[in-house]
PDB file as gemmi writes it, atoms N, CA and C in Angstrom:
CRYST1    1.000    1.000    1.000  90.00  90.00  90.00 P 1                      
ATOM      1  N   MET A   1     -12.253 -38.150 -11.038  1.00  0.00           N  
ATOM      2  CA  MET A   1     -13.553 -37.523 -10.986  1.00  0.00           C  
ATOM      3  C   MET A   1     -13.463 -36.157 -11.670  1.00  0.00           C  
ATOM      4  N   ASN A   2     -14.400 -35.872 -12.505  1.00  0.00           N  
ATOM      5  CA  ASN A   2     -14.449 -34.593 -13.197  1.00  0.00           C  
ATOM      6  C   ASN A   2     -15.624 -33.796 -12.669  1.00  0.00           C  
ATOM      7  N   GLU A   3     -15.337 -32.569 -12.309  1.00  0.00           N  
ATOM      8  CA  GLU A   3     -16.326 -31.753 -11.614  1.00  0.00           C  
ATOM      9  C   GLU A   3     -16.402 -30.344 -12.196  1.00  0.00           C  
ATOM     10  N   ILE A   4     -17.471 -29.668 -11.865  1.00  0.00           N  
ATOM     11  CA  ILE A   4     -17.643 -28.252 -12.100  1.00  0.00           C  
ATOM     12  C   ILE A   4     -18.293 -27.693 -10.841  1.00  0.00           C  
ATOM     13  N   LEU A   5     -17.732 -26.616 -10.309  1.00  0.00           N  
ATOM     14  CA  LEU A   5     -18.309 -26.007  -9.109  1.00  0.00           C  
ATOM     15  C   LEU A   5     -19.580 -25.237  -9.467  1.00  0.00           C  
ATOM     16  N   THR A   6     -20.482 -25.152  -8.517  1.00  0.00           N  
ATOM     17  CA  THR A   6     -21.706 -24.378  -8.672  1.00  0.00           C  
ATOM     18  C   THR A   6     -21.860 -23.508  -7.439  1.00  0.00           C  
ATOM     19  N   PHE A   7     -21.973 -22.210  -7.642  1.00  0.00           N  
ATOM     20  CA  PHE A   7     -22.119 -21.286  -6.529  1.00  0.00           C  
ATOM     21  C   PHE A   7     -23.603 -21.040  -6.253  1.00  0.00           C  
ATOM     22  N   THR A   8     -23.928 -20.956  -4.983  1.00  0.00           N  
ATOM     23  CA  THR A   8     -25.324 -20.861  -4.543  1.00  0.00           C  
ATOM     24  C   THR A   8     -26.055 -19.705  -5.202  1.00  0.00           C  
ATOM     25  N   ARG A   9     -25.412 -18.534  -5.257  1.00  0.00           N  
ATOM     26  CA  ARG A   9     -26.109 -17.366  -5.834  1.00  0.00           C  
ATOM     27  C   ARG A   9     -26.436 -17.590  -7.299  1.00  0.00           C  
ATOM     28  N   ASP A  10     -25.546 -18.311  -8.018  1.00  0.00           N  
ATOM     29  CA  ASP A  10     -25.800 -18.586  -9.433  1.00  0.00           C  
ATOM     30  C   ASP A  10     -26.948 -19.569  -9.598  1.00  0.00           C  
ATOM     31  N   MET A  11     -26.975 -20.589  -8.732  1.00  0.00           N  
ATOM     32  CA  MET A  11     -28.057 -21.561  -8.798  1.00  0.00           C  
ATOM     33  C   MET A  11     -29.392 -20.890  -8.464  1.00  0.00           C  
ATOM     34  N   ALA A  12     -29.400 -20.042  -7.460  1.00  0.00           N  
ATOM     35  CA  ALA A  12     -30.629 -19.331  -7.090  1.00  0.00           C  
ATOM     36  C   ALA A  12     -31.094 -18.446  -8.240  1.00  0.00           C  
ATOM     37  N   ALA A  13     -30.172 -17.752  -8.889  1.00  0.00           N  
ATOM     38  CA  ALA A  13     -30.538 -16.899 -10.025  1.00  0.00           C  
ATOM     39  C   ALA A  13     -31.131 -17.731 -11.152  1.00  0.00           C  
ATOM     40  N   ALA A  14     -30.572 -18.901 -11.398  1.00  0.00           N  
ATOM     41  CA  ALA A  14     -31.094 -19.782 -12.447  1.00  0.00           C  
ATOM     42  C   ALA A  14     -32.506 -20.250 -12.107  1.00  0.00           C  
ATOM     43  N   ILE A  15     -32.715 -20.640 -10.867  1.00  0.00           N  
ATOM     44  CA  ILE A  15     -34.038 -21.111 -10.444  1.00  0.00           C  
ATOM     45  C   ILE A  15     -35.075 -20.007 -10.599  1.00  0.00           C  
ATOM     46  N   PHE A  16     -34.755 -18.801 -10.127  1.00  0.00           N  
ATOM     47  CA  PHE A  16     -35.704 -17.696 -10.251  1.00  0.00           C  
ATOM     48  C   PHE A  16     -35.957 -17.337 -11.718  1.00  0.00           C  
ATOM     49  N   HIS A  17     -34.928 -17.429 -12.553  1.00  0.00           N  
ATOM     50  CA  HIS A  17     -35.121 -17.160 -13.982  1.00  0.00           C  
ATOM     51  C   HIS A  17     -36.093 -18.166 -14.595  1.00  0.00           C  
ATOM     52  N   VAL A  18     -35.896 -19.444 -14.306  1.00  0.00           N  
ATOM     53  CA  VAL A  18     -36.779 -20.486 -14.844  1.00  0.00           C  
ATOM     54  C   VAL A  18     -38.216 -20.247 -14.379  1.00  0.00           C  
ATOM     55  N   LEU A  19     -38.387 -19.910 -13.108  1.00  0.00           N  
ATOM     56  CA  LEU A  19     -39.736 -19.648 -12.587  1.00  0.00           C  
ATOM     57  C   LEU A  19     -40.342 -18.399 -13.207  1.00  0.00           C  
ATOM     58  N   ASP A  20     -39.572 -17.305 -13.249  1.00  0.00           N  
ATOM     59  CA  ASP A  20     -40.088 -16.039 -13.794  1.00  0.00           C  
ATOM     60  C   ASP A  20     -40.403 -16.151 -15.282  1.00  0.00           C  
ATOM     61  N   ALA A  21     -39.620 -16.960 -16.001  1.00  0.00           N  
ATOM     62  CA  ALA A  21     -39.830 -17.130 -17.441  1.00  0.00           C  
ATOM     63  C   ALA A  21     -40.980 -18.085 -17.742  1.00  0.00           C  
ATOM     64  N   LYS A  22     -41.528 -18.692 -16.673  1.00  0.00           N  
ATOM     65  CA  LYS A  22     -42.580 -19.695 -16.854  1.00  0.00           C  
ATOM     66  C   LYS A  22     -42.128 -20.752 -17.872  1.00  0.00           C  
ATOM     67  N   ALA A  23     -40.894 -21.196 -17.665  1.00  0.00           N  
ATOM     68  CA  ALA A  23     -40.275 -22.186 -18.558  1.00  0.00           C  
ATOM     69  C   ALA A  23     -41.045 -23.496 -18.501  1.00  0.00           C  
ATOM     70  N   PRO A  24     -40.967 -24.284 -19.555  1.00  0.00           N  
ATOM     71  CA  PRO A  24     -41.667 -25.573 -19.570  1.00  0.00           C  
ATOM     72  C   PRO A  24     -41.224 -26.460 -18.416  1.00  0.00           C  
ATOM     73  N   TYR A  25     -42.159 -27.253 -17.929  1.00  0.00           N  
ATOM     74  CA  TYR A  25     -41.889 -28.198 -16.856  1.00  0.00           C  
ATOM     75  C   TYR A  25     -40.834 -29.196 -17.311  1.00  0.00           C  
ATOM     76  N   GLY A  26     -39.939 -29.580 -16.401  1.00  0.00           N  
ATOM     77  CA  GLY A  26     -38.948 -30.592 -16.736  1.00  0.00           C  
ATOM     78  C   GLY A  26     -37.703 -30.457 -15.885  1.00  0.00           C  
ATOM     79  N   THR A  27     -36.691 -31.181 -16.243  1.00  0.00           N  
ATOM     80  CA  THR A  27     -35.428 -31.197 -15.522  1.00  0.00           C  
ATOM     81  C   THR A  27     -34.433 -30.289 -16.224  1.00  0.00           C  
ATOM     82  N   TYR A  28     -33.820 -29.404 -15.461  1.00  0.00           N  
ATOM     83  CA  TYR A  28     -32.835 -28.464 -15.979  1.00  0.00           C  
ATOM     84  C   TYR A  28     -31.509 -28.707 -15.271  1.00  0.00           C  
ATOM     85  N   GLY A  29     -30.462 -29.002 -16.046  1.00  0.00           N  
ATOM     86  CA  GLY A  29     -29.133 -29.107 -15.456  1.00  0.00           C  
ATOM     87  C   GLY A  29     -28.693 -27.725 -14.992  1.00  0.00           C  
ATOM     88  N   CYS A  30     -28.064 -27.665 -13.832  1.00  0.00           N  
ATOM     89  CA  CYS A  30     -27.652 -26.367 -13.297  1.00  0.00           C  
ATOM     90  C   CYS A  30     -26.327 -26.520 -12.546  1.00  0.00           C  
ATOM     91  N   THR A  31     -25.246 -26.222 -13.253  1.00  0.00           N  
ATOM     92  CA  THR A  31     -23.916 -26.162 -12.652  1.00  0.00           C  
ATOM     93  C   THR A  31     -23.230 -24.941 -13.237  1.00  0.00           C  
ATOM     94  N   GLY A  32     -22.114 -24.585 -12.672  1.00  0.00           N  
ATOM     95  CA  GLY A  32     -21.336 -23.532 -13.295  1.00  0.00           C  
ATOM     96  C   GLY A  32     -20.971 -23.955 -14.707  1.00  0.00           C  
ATOM     97  N   SER A  33     -20.712 -22.994 -15.574  1.00  0.00           N  
ATOM     98  CA  SER A  33     -20.267 -23.335 -16.920  1.00  0.00           C  
ATOM     99  C   SER A  33     -18.741 -23.313 -16.938  1.00  0.00           C  
ATOM    100  N   GLY A  34     -18.186 -23.717 -18.037  1.00  0.00           N  
ATOM    101  CA  GLY A  34     -16.733 -23.670 -18.172  1.00  0.00           C  
ATOM    102  C   GLY A  34     -16.112 -25.050 -18.212  1.00  0.00           C  
ATOM    103  N   ALA A  35     -14.808 -25.062 -18.057  1.00  0.00           N  
ATOM    104  CA  ALA A  35     -14.035 -26.294 -18.188  1.00  0.00           C  
ATOM    105  C   ALA A  35     -14.313 -27.270 -17.052  1.00  0.00           C  
ATOM    106  N   VAL A  36     -14.404 -28.535 -17.410  1.00  0.00           N  
ATOM    107  CA  VAL A  36     -14.559 -29.608 -16.426  1.00  0.00           C  
ATOM    108  C   VAL A  36     -13.173 -29.932 -15.887  1.00  0.00           C  
ATOM    109  N   LYS A  37     -13.036 -29.984 -14.573  1.00  0.00           N  
ATOM    110  CA  LYS A  37     -11.742 -30.225 -13.928  1.00  0.00           C  
ATOM    111  C   LYS A  37     -11.874 -31.320 -12.885  1.00  0.00           C  
ATOM    112  N   SER A  38     -10.738 -31.837 -12.456  1.00  0.00           N  
ATOM    113  CA  SER A  38     -10.734 -32.806 -11.355  1.00  0.00           C  
ATOM    114  C   SER A  38     -10.783 -32.041 -10.031  1.00  0.00           C  
ATOM    115  N   TRP A  39     -11.114 -32.762  -8.947  1.00  0.00           N  
ATOM    116  CA  TRP A  39     -11.083 -32.124  -7.629  1.00  0.00           C  
ATOM    117  C   TRP A  39      -9.678 -31.632  -7.311  1.00  0.00           C  
ATOM    118  N   ALA A  40      -8.650 -32.360  -7.757  1.00  0.00           N  
ATOM    119  CA  ALA A  40      -7.271 -31.920  -7.531  1.00  0.00           C  
ATOM    120  C   ALA A  40      -7.002 -30.604  -8.253  1.00  0.00           C  
ATOM    121  N   ASP A  41      -7.502 -30.466  -9.480  1.00  0.00           N  
ATOM    122  CA  ASP A  41      -7.331 -29.207 -10.217  1.00  0.00           C  
ATOM    123  C   ASP A  41      -8.034 -28.050  -9.502  1.00  0.00           C  
ATOM    124  N   ILE A  42      -9.219 -28.322  -8.983  1.00  0.00           N  
ATOM    125  CA  ILE A  42      -9.962 -27.286  -8.253  1.00  0.00           C  
ATOM    126  C   ILE A  42      -9.200 -26.902  -6.988  1.00  0.00           C  
ATOM    127  N   ALA A  43      -8.701 -27.901  -6.259  1.00  0.00           N  
ATOM    128  CA  ALA A  43      -7.927 -27.620  -5.046  1.00  0.00           C  
ATOM    129  C   ALA A  43      -6.668 -26.824  -5.388  1.00  0.00           C  
ATOM    130  N   ARG A  44      -5.998 -27.170  -6.487  1.00  0.00           N  
ATOM    131  CA  ARG A  44      -4.803 -26.422  -6.898  1.00  0.00           C  
ATOM    132  C   ARG A  44      -5.143 -24.957  -7.147  1.00  0.00           C  
ATOM    133  N   ALA A  45      -6.262 -24.702  -7.820  1.00  0.00           N  
ATOM    134  CA  ALA A  45      -6.668 -23.324  -8.097  1.00  0.00           C  
ATOM    135  C   ALA A  45      -6.906 -22.555  -6.800  1.00  0.00           C  
ATOM    136  N   VAL A  46      -7.548 -23.199  -5.829  1.00  0.00           N  
ATOM    137  CA  VAL A  46      -7.813 -22.547  -4.542  1.00  0.00           C  
ATOM    138  C   VAL A  46      -6.508 -22.293  -3.793  1.00  0.00           C  
ATOM    139  N   PHE A  47      -5.651 -23.297  -3.723  1.00  0.00           N  
ATOM    140  CA  PHE A  47      -4.368 -23.134  -3.018  1.00  0.00           C  
ATOM    141  C   PHE A  47      -3.527 -22.045  -3.668  1.00  0.00           C  
ATOM    142  N   GLU A  48      -3.508 -22.010  -4.983  1.00  0.00           N  
ATOM    143  CA  GLU A  48      -2.714 -20.996  -5.684  1.00  0.00           C  
ATOM    144  C   GLU A  48      -3.251 -19.603  -5.403  1.00  0.00           C  
ATOM    145  N   ALA A  49      -4.558 -19.438  -5.468  1.00  0.00           N  
ATOM    146  CA  ALA A  49      -5.158 -18.127  -5.224  1.00  0.00           C  
ATOM    147  C   ALA A  49      -5.007 -17.704  -3.768  1.00  0.00           C  
ATOM    148  N   ALA A  50      -5.108 -18.664  -2.856  1.00  0.00           N  
ATOM    149  CA  ALA A  50      -5.072 -18.337  -1.427  1.00  0.00           C  
ATOM    150  C   ALA A  50      -3.659 -18.045  -0.926  1.00  0.00           C  
ATOM    151  N   ASN A  51      -2.682 -18.833  -1.358  1.00  0.00           N  
ATOM    152  CA  ASN A  51      -1.348 -18.627  -0.789  1.00  0.00           C  
ATOM    153  C   ASN A  51      -0.209 -19.027  -1.719  1.00  0.00           C  
ATOM    154  N   GLY A  52      -0.502 -19.218  -3.006  1.00  0.00           N  
ATOM    155  CA  GLY A  52       0.544 -19.460  -3.977  1.00  0.00           C  
ATOM    156  C   GLY A  52       1.269 -20.784  -3.857  1.00  0.00           C  
ATOM    157  N   ASN A  53       0.659 -21.766  -3.225  1.00  0.00           N  
ATOM    158  CA  ASN A  53       1.353 -23.056  -3.086  1.00  0.00           C  
ATOM    159  C   ASN A  53       0.549 -24.221  -3.668  1.00  0.00           C  
ATOM    160  N   ASP A  54       0.143 -24.054  -4.920  1.00  0.00           N  
ATOM    161  CA  ASP A  54      -0.640 -25.126  -5.556  1.00  0.00           C  
ATOM    162  C   ASP A  54       0.150 -26.418  -5.702  1.00  0.00           C  
ATOM    163  N   GLY A  55       1.457 -26.362  -5.606  1.00  0.00           N  
ATOM    164  CA  GLY A  55       2.276 -27.560  -5.682  1.00  0.00           C  
ATOM    165  C   GLY A  55       2.113 -28.493  -4.501  1.00  0.00           C  
ATOM    166  N   LYS A  56       1.477 -28.022  -3.439  1.00  0.00           N  
ATOM    167  CA  LYS A  56       1.238 -28.854  -2.255  1.00  0.00           C  
ATOM    168  C   LYS A  56       0.076 -29.822  -2.441  1.00  0.00           C  
ATOM    169  N   VAL A  57      -0.722 -29.627  -3.471  1.00  0.00           N  
ATOM    170  CA  VAL A  57      -1.877 -30.489  -3.709  1.00  0.00           C  
ATOM    171  C   VAL A  57      -1.407 -31.769  -4.395  1.00  0.00           C  
ATOM    172  N   VAL A  58      -1.746 -32.890  -3.791  1.00  0.00           N  
ATOM    173  CA  VAL A  58      -1.374 -34.202  -4.337  1.00  0.00           C  
ATOM    174  C   VAL A  58      -2.656 -34.931  -4.744  1.00  0.00           C  
ATOM    175  N   PRO A  59      -2.808 -35.249  -6.030  1.00  0.00           N  
ATOM    176  CA  PRO A  59      -4.023 -35.947  -6.464  1.00  0.00           C  
ATOM    177  C   PRO A  59      -4.101 -37.355  -5.874  1.00  0.00           C  
ATOM    178  N   VAL A  60      -5.325 -37.761  -5.546  1.00  0.00           N  
ATOM    179  CA  VAL A  60      -5.586 -39.098  -5.011  1.00  0.00           C  
ATOM    180  C   VAL A  60      -6.788 -39.647  -5.773  1.00  0.00           C  
ATOM    181  N   SER A  61      -6.681 -40.844  -6.276  1.00  0.00           N  
ATOM    182  CA  SER A  61      -7.811 -41.435  -6.997  1.00  0.00           C  
ATOM    183  C   SER A  61      -8.937 -41.746  -6.012  1.00  0.00           C  
ATOM    184  N   THR A  62     -10.141 -41.839  -6.513  1.00  0.00           N  
ATOM    185  CA  THR A  62     -11.281 -42.185  -5.668  1.00  0.00           C  
ATOM    186  C   THR A  62     -11.078 -43.557  -5.033  1.00  0.00           C  
ATOM    187  N   ALA A  63     -10.568 -44.501  -5.810  1.00  0.00           N  
ATOM    188  CA  ALA A  63     -10.320 -45.854  -5.277  1.00  0.00           C  
ATOM    189  C   ALA A  63      -9.338 -45.810  -4.118  1.00  0.00           C  
ATOM    190  N   ASP A  64      -8.260 -45.041  -4.255  1.00  0.00           N  
ATOM    191  CA  ASP A  64      -7.280 -44.927  -3.169  1.00  0.00           C  
ATOM    192  C   ASP A  64      -7.867 -44.196  -1.965  1.00  0.00           C  
ATOM    193  N   TYR A  65      -8.655 -43.172  -2.227  1.00  0.00           N  
ATOM    194  CA  TYR A  65      -9.242 -42.388  -1.137  1.00  0.00           C  
ATOM    195  C   TYR A  65     -10.122 -43.262  -0.232  1.00  0.00           C  
ATOM    196  N   TYR A  66     -10.894 -44.144  -0.854  1.00  0.00           N  
ATOM    197  CA  TYR A  66     -11.822 -44.977  -0.092  1.00  0.00           C  
ATOM    198  C   TYR A  66     -11.276 -46.375   0.217  1.00  0.00           C  
ATOM    199  N   ALA A  67     -10.019 -46.630  -0.085  1.00  0.00           N  
ATOM    200  CA  ALA A  67      -9.443 -47.972   0.072  1.00  0.00           C  
ATOM    201  C   ALA A  67      -9.550 -48.493   1.501  1.00  0.00           C  
ATOM    202  N   ARG A  68      -9.462 -47.644   2.481  1.00  0.00           N  
ATOM    203  CA  ARG A  68      -9.508 -48.080   3.890  1.00  0.00           C  
ATOM    204  C   ARG A  68     -10.854 -47.845   4.548  1.00  0.00           C  
ATOM    205  N   ALA A  69     -11.862 -47.558   3.775  1.00  0.00           N  
ATOM    206  CA  ALA A  69     -13.187 -47.281   4.340  1.00  0.00           C  
ATOM    207  C   ALA A  69     -13.717 -48.512   5.059  1.00  0.00           C  
ATOM    208  N   ALA A  70     -14.289 -48.296   6.228  1.00  0.00           N  
ATOM    209  CA  ALA A  70     -14.800 -49.401   7.042  1.00  0.00           C  
ATOM    210  C   ALA A  70     -16.160 -49.890   6.555  1.00  0.00           C  
ATOM    211  N   GLY A  71     -16.924 -49.026   5.951  1.00  0.00           N  
ATOM    212  CA  GLY A  71     -18.272 -49.415   5.551  1.00  0.00           C  
ATOM    213  C   GLY A  71     -18.500 -49.213   4.072  1.00  0.00           C  
ATOM    214  N   PRO A  72     -19.735 -49.415   3.653  1.00  0.00           N  
ATOM    215  CA  PRO A  72     -20.044 -49.251   2.229  1.00  0.00           C  
ATOM    216  C   PRO A  72     -19.899 -47.783   1.806  1.00  0.00           C  
ATOM    217  N   ILE A  73     -19.517 -47.578   0.586  1.00  0.00           N  
ATOM    218  CA  ILE A  73     -19.324 -46.247   0.017  1.00  0.00           C  
ATOM    219  C   ILE A  73     -20.383 -46.023  -1.061  1.00  0.00           C  
ATOM    220  N   ALA A  74     -21.051 -44.881  -0.995  1.00  0.00           N  
ATOM    221  CA  ALA A  74     -22.033 -44.548  -2.029  1.00  0.00           C  
ATOM    222  C   ALA A  74     -21.313 -44.349  -3.356  1.00  0.00           C  
ATOM    223  N   PRO A  75     -21.818 -44.919  -4.425  1.00  0.00           N  
ATOM    224  CA  PRO A  75     -21.154 -44.758  -5.720  1.00  0.00           C  
ATOM    225  C   PRO A  75     -21.172 -43.304  -6.164  1.00  0.00           C  
ATOM    226  N   ARG A  76     -20.098 -42.889  -6.787  1.00  0.00           N  
ATOM    227  CA  ARG A  76     -19.982 -41.531  -7.311  1.00  0.00           C  
ATOM    228  C   ARG A  76     -19.771 -41.603  -8.819  1.00  0.00           C  
ATOM    229  N   PRO A  77     -20.372 -40.691  -9.566  1.00  0.00           N  
ATOM    230  CA  PRO A  77     -20.130 -40.696 -11.007  1.00  0.00           C  
ATOM    231  C   PRO A  77     -18.693 -40.268 -11.299  1.00  0.00           C  
ATOM    232  N   ALA A  78     -18.110 -40.826 -12.341  1.00  0.00           N  
ATOM    233  CA  ALA A  78     -16.748 -40.442 -12.732  1.00  0.00           C  
ATOM    234  C   ALA A  78     -16.750 -39.086 -13.417  1.00  0.00           C  
ATOM    235  N   HIS A  79     -17.891 -38.686 -13.927  1.00  0.00           N  
ATOM    236  CA  HIS A  79     -17.997 -37.414 -14.644  1.00  0.00           C  
ATOM    237  C   HIS A  79     -19.333 -36.794 -14.247  1.00  0.00           C  
ATOM    238  N   SER A  80     -19.289 -35.703 -13.480  1.00  0.00           N  
ATOM    239  CA  SER A  80     -20.548 -35.166 -12.971  1.00  0.00           C  
ATOM    240  C   SER A  80     -20.913 -33.804 -13.558  1.00  0.00           C  
ATOM    241  N   ALA A  81     -20.337 -33.453 -14.693  1.00  0.00           N  
ATOM    242  CA  ALA A  81     -20.754 -32.228 -15.368  1.00  0.00           C  
ATOM    243  C   ALA A  81     -22.147 -32.450 -15.952  1.00  0.00           C  
ATOM    244  N   LEU A  82     -22.956 -31.410 -15.973  1.00  0.00           N  
ATOM    245  CA  LEU A  82     -24.325 -31.520 -16.479  1.00  0.00           C  
ATOM    246  C   LEU A  82     -24.474 -30.769 -17.795  1.00  0.00           C  
ATOM    247  N   ASP A  83     -25.441 -31.170 -18.577  1.00  0.00           N  
ATOM    248  CA  ASP A  83     -25.781 -30.502 -19.828  1.00  0.00           C  
ATOM    249  C   ASP A  83     -26.617 -29.267 -19.488  1.00  0.00           C  
ATOM    250  N   LEU A  84     -26.138 -28.099 -19.876  1.00  0.00           N  
ATOM    251  CA  LEU A  84     -26.823 -26.845 -19.551  1.00  0.00           C  
ATOM    252  C   LEU A  84     -27.703 -26.345 -20.689  1.00  0.00           C  
ATOM    253  N   SER A  85     -27.837 -27.109 -21.757  1.00  0.00           N  
ATOM    254  CA  SER A  85     -28.551 -26.619 -22.936  1.00  0.00           C  
ATOM    255  C   SER A  85     -30.018 -26.294 -22.661  1.00  0.00           C  
ATOM    256  N   ARG A  86     -30.658 -27.048 -21.822  1.00  0.00           N  
ATOM    257  CA  ARG A  86     -32.082 -26.768 -21.548  1.00  0.00           C  
ATOM    258  C   ARG A  86     -32.221 -25.445 -20.783  1.00  0.00           C  
ATOM    259  N   LEU A  87     -31.343 -25.210 -19.832  1.00  0.00           N  
ATOM    260  CA  LEU A  87     -31.350 -23.948 -19.091  1.00  0.00           C  
ATOM    261  C   LEU A  87     -31.056 -22.779 -20.034  1.00  0.00           C  
ATOM    262  N   GLU A  88     -30.091 -22.982 -20.916  1.00  0.00           N  
ATOM    263  CA  GLU A  88     -29.747 -21.934 -21.881  1.00  0.00           C  
ATOM    264  C   GLU A  88     -30.881 -21.683 -22.867  1.00  0.00           C  
ATOM    265  N   SER A  89     -31.683 -22.716 -23.168  1.00  0.00           N  
ATOM    266  CA  SER A  89     -32.782 -22.563 -24.117  1.00  0.00           C  
ATOM    267  C   SER A  89     -33.882 -21.654 -23.593  1.00  0.00           C  
ATOM    268  N   VAL A  90     -33.919 -21.435 -22.282  1.00  0.00           N  
ATOM    269  CA  VAL A  90     -34.911 -20.521 -21.708  1.00  0.00           C  
ATOM    270  C   VAL A  90     -34.271 -19.186 -21.333  1.00  0.00           C  
ATOM    271  N   GLY A  91     -33.063 -18.953 -21.866  1.00  0.00           N  
ATOM    272  CA  GLY A  91     -32.456 -17.632 -21.747  1.00  0.00           C  
ATOM    273  C   GLY A  91     -31.547 -17.406 -20.559  1.00  0.00           C  
ATOM    274  N   PHE A  92     -31.070 -18.461 -19.924  1.00  0.00           N  
ATOM    275  CA  PHE A  92     -30.170 -18.256 -18.778  1.00  0.00           C  
ATOM    276  C   PHE A  92     -28.833 -18.925 -19.051  1.00  0.00           C  
ATOM    277  N   ARG A  93     -27.778 -18.182 -18.843  1.00  0.00           N  
ATOM    278  CA  ARG A  93     -26.411 -18.705 -19.019  1.00  0.00           C  
ATOM    279  C   ARG A  93     -25.723 -18.694 -17.667  1.00  0.00           C  
ATOM    280  N   MET A  94     -25.320 -19.884 -17.213  1.00  0.00           N  
ATOM    281  CA  MET A  94     -24.587 -19.976 -15.952  1.00  0.00           C  
ATOM    282  C   MET A  94     -23.201 -19.365 -16.119  1.00  0.00           C  
ATOM    283  N   PRO A  95     -22.740 -18.614 -15.116  1.00  0.00           N  
ATOM    284  CA  PRO A  95     -21.396 -18.031 -15.187  1.00  0.00           C  
ATOM    285  C   PRO A  95     -20.317 -19.113 -15.151  1.00  0.00           C  
ATOM    286  N   ASP A  96     -19.151 -18.773 -15.686  1.00  0.00           N  
ATOM    287  CA  ASP A  96     -18.001 -19.665 -15.656  1.00  0.00           C  
ATOM    288  C   ASP A  96     -17.557 -19.858 -14.210  1.00  0.00           C  
ATOM    289  N   TRP A  97     -17.441 -21.105 -13.778  1.00  0.00           N  
ATOM    290  CA  TRP A  97     -17.139 -21.394 -12.382  1.00  0.00           C  
ATOM    291  C   TRP A  97     -15.755 -20.903 -11.984  1.00  0.00           C  
ATOM    292  N   GLU A  98     -14.792 -20.909 -12.903  1.00  0.00           N  
ATOM    293  CA  GLU A  98     -13.442 -20.453 -12.548  1.00  0.00           C  
ATOM    294  C   GLU A  98     -13.418 -18.952 -12.293  1.00  0.00           C  
ATOM    295  N   GLU A  99     -14.176 -18.188 -13.077  1.00  0.00           N  
ATOM    296  CA  GLU A  99     -14.295 -16.751 -12.831  1.00  0.00           C  
ATOM    297  C   GLU A  99     -14.995 -16.494 -11.500  1.00  0.00           C  
ATOM    298  N   GLU A 100     -16.055 -17.258 -11.248  1.00  0.00           N  
ATOM    299  CA  GLU A 100     -16.788 -17.108  -9.984  1.00  0.00           C  
ATOM    300  C   GLU A 100     -15.903 -17.476  -8.789  1.00  0.00           C  
ATOM    301  N   LEU A 101     -15.107 -18.520  -8.926  1.00  0.00           N  
ATOM    302  CA  LEU A 101     -14.197 -18.913  -7.852  1.00  0.00           C  
ATOM    303  C   LEU A 101     -13.204 -17.792  -7.569  1.00  0.00           C  
ATOM    304  N   GLY A 102     -12.651 -17.205  -8.621  1.00  0.00           N  
ATOM    305  CA  GLY A 102     -11.725 -16.084  -8.441  1.00  0.00           C  
ATOM    306  C   GLY A 102     -12.367 -14.926  -7.699  1.00  0.00           C  
ATOM    307  N   GLU A 103     -13.591 -14.585  -8.077  1.00  0.00           N  
ATOM    308  CA  GLU A 103     -14.317 -13.504  -7.398  1.00  0.00           C  
ATOM    309  C   GLU A 103     -14.586 -13.856  -5.939  1.00  0.00           C  
ATOM    310  N   TYR A 104     -14.991 -15.098  -5.703  1.00  0.00           N  
ATOM    311  CA  TYR A 104     -15.277 -15.538  -4.342  1.00  0.00           C  
ATOM    312  C   TYR A 104     -14.016 -15.471  -3.467  1.00  0.00           C  
ATOM    313  N   LEU A 105     -12.915 -15.952  -4.000  1.00  0.00           N  
ATOM    314  CA  LEU A 105     -11.681 -15.966  -3.197  1.00  0.00           C  
ATOM    315  C   LEU A 105     -11.203 -14.550  -2.864  1.00  0.00           C  
ATOM    316  N   LYS A 106     -11.517 -13.584  -3.722  1.00  0.00           N  
ATOM    317  CA  LYS A 106     -11.147 -12.194  -3.426  1.00  0.00           C  
ATOM    318  C   LYS A 106     -11.879 -11.667  -2.196  1.00  0.00           C  
ATOM    319  N   THR A 107     -13.029 -12.234  -1.893  1.00  0.00           N  
ATOM    320  CA  THR A 107     -13.834 -11.754  -0.747  1.00  0.00           C  
ATOM    321  C   THR A 107     -13.359 -12.309   0.581  1.00  0.00           C  
ATOM    322  N   LEU A 108     -12.506 -13.312   0.549  1.00  0.00           N  
ATOM    323  CA  LEU A 108     -12.048 -13.937   1.807  1.00  0.00           C  
ATOM    324  C   LEU A 108     -10.971 -13.136   2.495  1.00  0.00           C  
TER     325      LEU A 108                                                      
END                                                                             
């Protein structure tokens, strides 16, 4: 699974920008910008920043994770990064999620 984190304050800023700019009606992708990573990569970054032990993170495939599930599993996209071009076309640039994660972890 490939992901990009999105922080609430960034999403709120994007929404208010679209509203204040009276942007055209439609669907706007809104996620953090930057490199697309796996959940394992994201967990490694958090573990490394929090206590320097990113080597403790062991990747698990989605199929393996849900292999013992008792009930039906909602399908998940293999790649959930969104196209930010429409948001950028109205003058808003989402911050890089890795920089935002670093800032967030400093507050803990």
